[in-house]
C-alpha angles and dihedrals in degrees: 000000000000116000119207115207139134146131097288092055092044090052092049092047091050091052090052091051091052092051120094118247094253091060090057090052092049095061092061093078116057097193099255116137127174130186094211120073117249115256122254119279113265120241116243143142125250117258117230119277113260095219141332116291097044122121124207118245113192124231122255143180115261130186134233124182088220100050106014120223117006132175123248104203121232113253146169116258138173114248116243089242139356120276092033125122129195122247107198122229120248144187118247132186112241134157094351097311142073113257125193120228113202122231123244144187119251145149090264133024113258134197117311101171099272089280113161101221093165131222092085098326099106095165094270120061125323126289098177097091148312142229123251128166093349093305129104119231117208127216102223092201092071104021126074099225098140096111099058135051108254118170098188099072134137134168124231126161114240124194113215126201105228100196090119090213108157103195142052125234129358124075112339095358128125117278098211115135124205117261123226089255091053092048088051091051090049092052094045122095112274142162126253125233115301125249089256091056091047093052089048093054092045092051089051092052091054094048110093092200091064096058116106090232090063104033097036092218097312108086121196088224103048094150138004135194093224126045116252091006108118102168138050129029118358096033116127125194125215120253114260119258146144112328115253119218116235122224113231117263118249095246095051116120120235115260090240091061092055097044119104119238115276110278090002089266120174116253116265112277096024104110119198117256117281116271096036113116123223119257116280091247090065097051121096115238115254115265095021120116119237119242117283092255091062096055117126115264117257091258089074095050113124124228115265117269142107093275098043095102102033115166124231113286096037093080132061096242124078120242114267118253114261117254114245114224128192114278092244095058132062114265113261126195096201129052102198125078114264115254123241111286117255130198117271131192093236134013115271116263115254114269118243128210092254118081117250129228114237112215116192117245116248112266115262113241114208116219124210117254115259114266112247118247116249116256117256115263117235115251117238116253114258114264113247121210121219 
């Protein structure tokens, strides 16, 4: 039997002895509350014990605001000191939410919500073994100790409640109440989880396969022979069963915030890069006139004549490139504001989809006014002779 002792533990134990009883009670709750009930306990078998002196700590559902519920596999651990037993943590309904109460090491097993974790943890006390004379005696009916040579062994039949309920109180939870002896154990001085247990729980939190959202209540690593070792020999998977839905974590973003805009359209005002044509659905078919509201202003009307509305190909100049407008606005062929309308002799001709070629009107040559004819001179009166 391996004894674990030393100055750090003695110092920690002395500090616990100096602490008042209410301080010991305060460390049971770690301040985690969840509105959604924890999922049922998975069904699995116990891996073999690594060596004599180890005590079984059952698996449990823990909570992370980033991933939601995740499974902390059951595992074998060394107690922080002889004569100490493990009281598992549990979820309990309180003030409209589920609060987690952390487990602890103590001389006796306290209240853990009446949760039937199995392997000696029937919901009340511990039937997996006991301490005597500094040595731990194992109950072979609930502990897998077949692979190692353990001299301190006995056999006692234990009846387990297999409801798999993982919380106390509330709707569907256990209804077990703490006994005066359990309350006394809870108020007594005890030791928190060891560093090995803490590393084990942290490794479980970082393992995506152990989240309820991924394993649906049946983790591939339900138990392990060595703490924080989730692969290789000694790893036990849970038995398959009905998938369990996972409540969303607190830090998850709403689906609406992650959805792309409808149709993946560009925001208003963000025009596509130059040179990219509009979709075919927005183009006017060739040869069809645009609506009346899109007609060119009168300022662009051409002088009357047979060549005033020549189509592309009849002139010497190529048709100008169409202007690309933002998808949200109506295509426009001109960029400047239209001038004030002025009176015209005839209504402008309807505009066609093809661009027109503007030919300049011939310059007007002014002619001088005709010179007036000189007035006729009066004829002299005929001379009369006397």
